[in-house]
A tleap script that builds the chain and sets N, CA, C and O, in Angstrom:
source leaprc.protein.ff14SB
mol = sequence {
  NMET ALA LYS VAL THR LYS ASP MET ILE ILE
  ALA ASP VAL LEU ASN MET ASP ARG GLY THR
  VAL PRO ILE PHE LEU ASN ALA GLY MET HIE
  CYS LEU GLY CYS PRO SER SER SER GLY GLU
  SER ILE GLU ASP ALA CYS ALA ILE HIE GLY
  ILE ASP ALA ASP LYS LEU ILE GLU ASP LEU
  ASN ASN PHE PHE GLU GLY CLYS
}
set mol.1.N position { 339.132 379.031 288.758 }
set mol.1.CA position { 340.241 378.209 288.308 }
set mol.1.C position { 339.813 377.422 287.071 }
set mol.1.O position { 338.693 376.914 287.003 }
set mol.2.N position { 340.706 377.328 286.110 }
set mol.2.CA position { 340.456 376.561 284.897 }
set mol.2.C position { 340.527 375.073 285.209 }
set mol.2.O position { 341.326 374.637 286.039 }
set mol.3.N position { 339.692 374.309 284.543 }
set mol.3.CA position { 339.698 372.857 284.694 }
set mol.3.C position { 339.837 372.261 283.299 }
set mol.3.O position { 339.009 372.514 282.424 }
set mol.4.N position { 340.869 371.481 283.097 }
set mol.4.CA position { 341.128 370.860 281.807 }
set mol.4.C position { 340.491 369.479 281.792 }
set mol.4.O position { 340.587 368.729 282.764 }
set mol.5.N position { 339.838 369.149 280.681 }
set mol.5.CA position { 339.230 367.833 280.503 }
set mol.5.C position { 339.757 367.205 279.218 }
set mol.5.O position { 340.299 367.898 278.357 }
set mol.6.N position { 339.595 365.895 279.093 }
set mol.6.CA position { 340.116 365.166 277.938 }
set mol.6.C position { 339.459 365.569 276.627 }
set mol.6.O position { 340.053 365.417 275.560 }
set mol.7.N position { 338.239 366.080 276.701 }
set mol.7.CA position { 337.539 366.422 275.465 }
set mol.7.C position { 337.871 367.831 274.971 }
set mol.7.O position { 337.364 368.255 273.933 }
set mol.8.N position { 338.708 368.551 275.697 }
set mol.8.CA position { 339.096 369.898 275.277 }
set mol.8.C position { 340.059 369.835 274.100 }
set mol.8.O position { 340.835 368.889 273.964 }
set mol.9.N position { 339.996 370.854 273.256 }
set mol.9.CA position { 340.893 370.983 272.112 }
set mol.9.C position { 342.251 371.499 272.607 }
set mol.9.O position { 342.316 372.400 273.442 }
set mol.10.N position { 343.306 370.926 272.089 }
set mol.10.CA position { 344.663 371.293 272.524 }
set mol.10.C position { 344.887 372.796 272.422 }
set mol.10.O position { 345.387 373.413 273.363 }
set mol.11.N position { 344.526 373.385 271.297 }
set mol.11.CA position { 344.759 374.822 271.094 }
set mol.11.C position { 344.014 375.665 272.118 }
set mol.11.O position { 344.497 376.726 272.513 }
set mol.12.N position { 342.850 375.208 272.551 }
set mol.12.CA position { 342.096 375.955 273.560 }
set mol.12.C position { 342.846 375.990 274.886 }
set mol.12.O position { 342.860 377.013 275.570 }
set mol.13.N position { 343.464 374.882 275.244 }
set mol.13.CA position { 344.253 374.846 276.484 }
set mol.13.C position { 345.479 375.744 276.349 }
set mol.13.O position { 345.825 376.471 277.280 }
set mol.14.N position { 346.132 375.696 275.194 }
set mol.14.CA position { 347.294 376.560 274.961 }
set mol.14.C position { 346.894 378.031 275.037 }
set mol.14.O position { 347.657 378.856 275.540 }
set mol.15.N position { 345.723 378.357 274.548 }
set mol.15.CA position { 345.247 379.742 274.598 }
set mol.15.C position { 344.871 380.173 276.010 }
set mol.15.O position { 344.918 381.361 276.327 }
set mol.16.N position { 344.499 379.220 276.859 }
set mol.16.CA position { 344.187 379.544 278.254 }
set mol.16.C position { 345.442 380.031 278.972 }
set mol.16.O position { 345.397 380.962 279.777 }
set mol.17.N position { 346.576 379.371 278.658 }
set mol.17.CA position { 347.843 379.759 279.292 }
set mol.17.C position { 348.985 379.100 278.527 }
set mol.17.O position { 349.077 377.874 278.468 }
set mol.18.N position { 349.846 379.914 277.948 }
set mol.18.CA position { 350.984 379.388 277.185 }
set mol.18.C position { 351.978 378.658 278.083 }
set mol.18.O position { 352.861 377.959 277.586 }
set mol.19.N position { 351.845 378.808 279.380 }
set mol.19.CA position { 352.700 378.077 280.312 }
set mol.19.C position { 352.464 376.577 280.268 }
set mol.19.O position { 353.228 375.810 280.854 }
set mol.20.N position { 351.417 376.156 279.581 }
set mol.20.CA position { 351.136 374.722 279.456 }
set mol.20.C position { 352.004 374.051 278.386 }
set mol.20.O position { 352.066 372.823 278.323 }
set mol.21.N position { 352.668 374.841 277.553 }
set mol.21.CA position { 353.488 374.276 276.468 }
set mol.21.C position { 354.490 373.247 276.996 }
set mol.21.O position { 354.540 372.140 276.460 }
set mol.22.N position { 355.290 373.559 278.023 }
set mol.22.CA position { 356.258 372.563 278.502 }
set mol.22.C position { 355.602 371.276 279.008 }
set mol.22.O position { 356.200 370.203 278.925 }
set mol.23.N position { 354.402 371.374 279.520 }
set mol.23.CA position { 353.705 370.180 280.015 }
set mol.23.C position { 353.383 369.251 278.844 }
set mol.23.O position { 353.612 368.044 278.917 }
set mol.24.N position { 352.856 369.822 277.775 }
set mol.24.CA position { 352.588 369.020 276.583 }
set mol.24.C position { 353.882 368.432 276.033 }
set mol.24.O position { 353.932 367.247 275.701 }
set mol.25.N position { 354.925 369.247 275.934 }
set mol.25.CA position { 356.201 368.779 275.378 }
set mol.25.C position { 356.809 367.675 276.230 }
set mol.25.O position { 357.294 366.678 275.695 }
set mol.26.N position { 356.789 367.842 277.552 }
set mol.26.CA position { 357.350 366.832 278.449 }
set mol.26.C position { 356.584 365.518 278.375 }
set mol.26.O position { 357.149 364.453 278.626 }
set mol.27.N position { 355.308 365.589 278.034 }
set mol.27.CA position { 354.495 364.375 277.901 }
set mol.27.C position { 354.790 363.654 276.591 }
set mol.27.O position { 354.392 362.503 276.413 }
set mol.28.N position { 355.488 364.324 275.671 }
set mol.28.CA position { 355.811 363.719 274.392 }
set mol.28.C position { 354.955 364.213 273.245 }
set mol.28.O position { 354.997 363.658 272.147 }
set mol.29.N position { 354.181 365.249 273.494 }
set mol.29.CA position { 353.332 365.810 272.449 }
set mol.29.C position { 354.047 367.026 271.857 }
set mol.29.O position { 353.948 368.139 272.375 }
set mol.30.N position { 354.764 366.786 270.767 }
set mol.30.CA position { 355.587 367.823 270.161 }
set mol.30.C position { 354.931 368.476 268.952 }
set mol.30.O position { 355.591 369.206 268.213 }
set mol.31.N position { 353.654 368.226 268.741 }
set mol.31.CA position { 352.961 368.710 267.539 }
set mol.31.C position { 352.050 369.895 267.847 }
set mol.31.O position { 351.001 370.041 267.218 }
set mol.32.N position { 352.418 370.715 268.774 }
set mol.32.CA position { 351.540 371.791 269.223 }
set mol.32.C position { 351.243 372.827 268.156 }
set mol.32.O position { 350.222 373.510 268.228 }
set mol.33.N position { 352.107 372.955 267.178 }
set mol.33.CA position { 351.884 373.930 266.122 }
set mol.33.C position { 351.222 373.350 264.884 }
set mol.33.O position { 350.933 374.078 263.933 }
set mol.34.N position { 350.980 372.048 264.889 }
set mol.34.CA position { 350.402 371.433 263.690 }
set mol.34.C position { 348.906 371.730 263.624 }
set mol.34.O position { 348.279 371.994 264.650 }
set mol.35.N position { 348.339 371.689 262.434 }
set mol.35.CA position { 346.917 372.004 262.271 }
set mol.35.C position { 345.983 371.120 263.118 }
set mol.35.O position { 344.903 371.558 263.514 }
set mol.36.N position { 346.393 369.908 263.385 }
set mol.36.CA position { 345.544 369.012 264.174 }
set mol.36.C position { 345.311 369.536 265.590 }
set mol.36.O position { 344.274 369.257 266.193 }
set mol.37.N position { 346.260 370.284 266.116 }
set mol.37.CA position { 346.104 370.765 267.490 }
set mol.37.C position { 344.955 371.759 267.626 }
set mol.37.O position { 344.487 372.030 268.732 }
set mol.38.N position { 344.507 372.297 266.498 }
set mol.38.CA position { 343.384 373.238 266.532 }
set mol.38.C position { 342.031 372.543 266.449 }
set mol.38.O position { 340.996 373.183 266.632 }
set mol.39.N position { 342.027 371.246 266.177 }
set mol.39.CA position { 340.757 370.565 266.042 }
set mol.39.C position { 340.709 369.222 266.725 }
set mol.39.O position { 339.699 368.521 266.657 }
set mol.40.N position { 341.783 368.858 267.379 }
set mol.40.CA position { 341.887 367.540 267.983 }
set mol.40.C position { 341.766 367.646 269.498 }
set mol.40.O position { 342.367 368.523 270.119 }
set mol.41.N position { 340.990 366.751 270.081 }
set mol.41.CA position { 340.876 366.746 271.537 }
set mol.41.C position { 342.159 366.202 272.149 }
set mol.41.O position { 342.935 365.513 271.487 }
set mol.42.N position { 342.367 366.517 273.398 }
set mol.42.CA position { 343.534 366.001 274.111 }
set mol.42.C position { 343.501 364.481 274.117 }
set mol.42.O position { 344.528 363.832 273.922 }
set mol.43.N position { 342.325 363.916 274.341 }
set mol.43.CA position { 342.192 362.457 274.391 }
set mol.43.C position { 342.558 361.816 273.048 }
set mol.43.O position { 343.273 360.814 273.012 }
set mol.44.N position { 342.073 362.387 271.957 }
set mol.44.CA position { 342.392 361.856 270.633 }
set mol.44.C position { 343.890 361.954 270.341 }
set mol.44.O position { 344.493 361.003 269.844 }
set mol.45.N position { 344.475 363.088 270.647 }
set mol.45.CA position { 345.906 363.275 270.397 }
set mol.45.C position { 346.738 362.312 271.236 }
set mol.45.O position { 347.734 361.769 270.758 }
set mol.46.N position { 346.338 362.103 272.466 }
set mol.46.CA position { 347.064 361.166 273.331 }
set mol.46.C position { 346.986 359.750 272.772 }
set mol.46.O position { 347.974 359.016 272.792 }
set mol.47.N position { 345.819 359.368 272.276 }
set mol.47.CA position { 345.660 358.031 271.698 }
set mol.47.C position { 346.572 357.847 270.485 }
set mol.47.O position { 347.181 356.791 270.315 }
set mol.48.N position { 346.662 358.864 269.657 }
set mol.48.CA position { 347.493 358.805 268.451 }
set mol.48.C position { 348.976 358.724 268.800 }
set mol.48.O position { 349.741 358.020 268.141 }
set mol.49.N position { 349.374 359.454 269.847 }
set mol.49.CA position { 350.792 359.539 270.200 }
set mol.49.C position { 351.207 358.557 271.298 }
set mol.49.O position { 352.366 358.557 271.712 }
set mol.50.N position { 350.284 357.725 271.772 }
set mol.50.CA position { 350.614 356.756 272.812 }
set mol.50.C position { 350.939 357.383 274.151 }
set mol.50.O position { 351.808 356.905 274.881 }
set mol.51.N position { 350.232 358.457 274.466 }
set mol.51.CA position { 350.461 359.200 275.716 }
set mol.51.C position { 349.313 358.899 276.676 }
set mol.51.O position { 348.167 358.757 276.249 }
set mol.52.N position { 349.612 358.803 277.951 }
set mol.52.CA position { 348.601 358.574 278.988 }
set mol.52.C position { 347.800 359.863 279.182 }
set mol.52.O position { 348.288 360.824 279.777 }
set mol.53.N position { 346.568 359.872 278.676 }
set mol.53.CA position { 345.730 361.072 278.737 }
set mol.53.C position { 345.419 361.476 280.169 }
set mol.53.O position { 345.400 362.666 280.483 }
set mol.54.N position { 345.176 360.507 281.038 }
set mol.54.CA position { 344.842 360.830 282.429 }
set mol.54.C position { 346.004 361.537 283.118 }
set mol.54.O position { 345.799 362.484 283.877 }
set mol.55.N position { 347.219 361.076 282.853 }
set mol.55.CA position { 348.409 361.704 283.456 }
set mol.55.C position { 348.598 363.119 282.923 }
set mol.55.O position { 348.911 364.035 283.684 }
set mol.56.N position { 348.407 363.300 281.618 }
set mol.56.CA position { 348.551 364.631 281.036 }
set mol.56.C position { 347.511 365.584 281.608 }
set mol.56.O position { 347.839 366.722 281.943 }
set mol.57.N position { 346.271 365.140 281.723 }
set mol.57.CA position { 345.211 365.973 282.300 }
set mol.57.C position { 345.544 366.326 283.746 }
set mol.57.O position { 345.349 367.464 284.172 }
set mol.58.N position { 346.039 365.360 284.489 }
set mol.58.CA position { 346.431 365.616 285.877 }
set mol.58.C position { 347.526 366.681 285.944 }
set mol.58.O position { 347.452 367.604 286.755 }
set mol.59.N position { 348.535 366.550 285.093 }
set mol.59.CA position { 349.631 367.525 285.081 }
set mol.59.C position { 349.135 368.919 284.699 }
set mol.59.O position { 349.533 369.913 285.306 }
set mol.60.N position { 348.264 368.985 283.691 }
set mol.60.CA position { 347.725 370.283 283.275 }
set mol.60.C position { 346.898 370.911 284.388 }
set mol.60.O position { 347.034 372.105 284.655 }
set mol.61.N position { 346.048 370.132 285.037 }
set mol.61.CA position { 345.226 370.683 286.113 }
set mol.61.C position { 346.066 371.073 287.323 }
set mol.61.O position { 345.748 372.048 288.003 }
set mol.62.N position { 347.127 370.331 287.600 }
set mol.62.CA position { 348.040 370.724 288.680 }
set mol.62.C position { 348.691 372.072 288.372 }
set mol.62.O position { 348.876 372.895 289.269 }
set mol.63.N position { 349.033 372.293 287.115 }
set mol.63.CA position { 349.593 373.568 286.705 }
set mol.63.C position { 348.609 374.704 286.992 }
set mol.63.O position { 348.985 375.720 287.577 }
set mol.64.N position { 347.362 374.536 286.586 }
set mol.64.CA position { 346.371 375.593 286.787 }
set mol.64.C position { 346.039 375.776 288.265 }
set mol.64.O position { 345.780 376.899 288.700 }
set mol.65.N position { 346.041 374.708 289.035 }
set mol.65.CA position { 345.778 374.828 290.476 }
set mol.65.C position { 346.886 375.588 291.180 }
set mol.65.O position { 346.645 376.275 292.172 }
set mol.66.N position { 348.107 375.463 290.664 }
set mol.66.CA position { 349.255 376.122 291.292 }
set mol.66.C position { 349.388 377.592 290.941 }
set mol.66.O position { 350.291 378.264 291.439 }
set mol.67.N position { 348.513 378.100 290.102 }
set mol.67.CA position { 348.593 379.515 289.686 }
set mol.67.C position { 347.924 380.412 290.690 }
set mol.67.O position { 347.894 381.629 290.507 }
savepdb mol mol.pdb
quit
């Protein structure tokens, strides 16, 4: 099973499973196609966008656990 951590790059998580797109979007992270998503950690992006990183990580890991 995949385990998502805050230090992972957004694009790497998207490449693990495109089913994670709605999770990012629902959290308020609408910049998935921007160049920063290829080099920015989830934690950094959450800080910039005012998103709760722990909640997003929990949601992403729940998605992977449910597969």
